N, C-alpha and C positions, 0 to 999 in steps of 0.2 A: 694595343694597336691604335694607330692614329686615325683620325677621321678621313684623311686622304686615302689611306690604305683600305679602310672599310668601304669607302665610296668606289674605289677601283675594283675591289673584289666583287661588290654588288653589281657593278657595270658589266663585268666579265660574265658572271654567273647568269645574268638575265639577258645577255645579248643574243641575237640571232646568229646563225652561222655566218651570214653575210657581214654582220656588224663585227664579228670576231676577226674576220679577214681584214676589214678596214682598220681595226685596232692593231693588228699585227703590222700592217704597212706603216701606220703612224709610229709605232714603237721602233721599227727598224730605221725609219727616217730620223727620228729623234736621236737614236743611238749614233748614227753616222754624224749628225750635226754636233753632238756632244764630243765625239772623238776628234772631230776637226778643231773644235774650240780648245779641247784639252791639249792637243798637239801644239797649239800656239803658246801654251803655258810652259812648254819646255819639259825638262826632265821630270818635274813634279807631276806632269799630266800623262806620262807614258803608261802608267798602270791603268788609268782611266781610258786611254786610247784603246789598249788591248781589251779591257773589259767590255767597253761599248761595241767595239767591232765584233767581238766574239758573240755578244748578245744578238747583234744584227745578223751575223752568220747563222746562228741557231734559228732565228725567225725565218730567214730565207730557206734554210734547209727544211723547215716544217712546211712552208708553203710549197716547196718543190715535191716533197714526198706525198703530199695530199692531193696532188694533181691526178686525175683519172685519165691517163694517156689513152686508154682503150676507148672510153666513151667520149672523151673530149676532143678526139681527132686532132686536126691541124692546129686548132686554137690552143689546146693543152700542150702540144709539142712546141709551139711558139713561146708559150709561157715558160716552159722548161728551159728553153734556150736562153731566154731573158734572165731567168733566175740563175742559171749557170754562169752567165756573163757577170751578173752582180756578185755572185759568190766569189768568182775569180778575182774581181777588183777588190773586194773586201779582204780577202786573204793576202793578196799582194801588198795592199796598203798597210795591213797590219804587220807583215813581216818586214817590209822595207821602211815603214813609217813615212812613206811618201803619200801625203794626203791628197795630192793632185789626182791620184788614181781613183779617188772616191767620187769625183765630179760626175763621170759618166753613169756610175751606178746610182748616184743621187738623182740624176735626171730621169733615168729609166724607172726607178721606184716611185718617183713623184708622179710620173705620167700614168703608171699602172694604178697607183693609189687613187688618183683623180678619176680615172676611167671607172674604177671599181665603185667609187662613191656615187658617180653618176648612174651607174647601173643599179645600185642599191636603191637610190631615190626613185628611179623609174619603175621598179617592180613593187614598191610599197602600195598597198591598197588604200585608196583615199577614205577618209572618215565619212561616215554616213551622217548627213545633217538631220537634225531633229526638227523639221519644219512641218 
């Protein structure tokens, strides 16, 4: 196992639930970006396009199924709608290989990721100074 894989495994196993969600957003966004770059490579990149978009779809599916629609109320319902939209774009782009369909999903996921990061930072307990 490489040092990078060991580091990633350690980061995941020690992350808080909030940090795990942030990691999921980051990986989905990375996958979409990789798919877009691979598509530019032409036929040699089509397998990568499919692989990366399917990985992003898996992540969005996981985020969607973990929503608590009962306790989350309107916020959870709105998140579900956004995830459904992103999933639709990912599937359509993968089937058609039309990467322009990914732009709106990329924007939505980036905004959700940034909002989530801000929320995570705001709920962290500040360290107690030893003075």
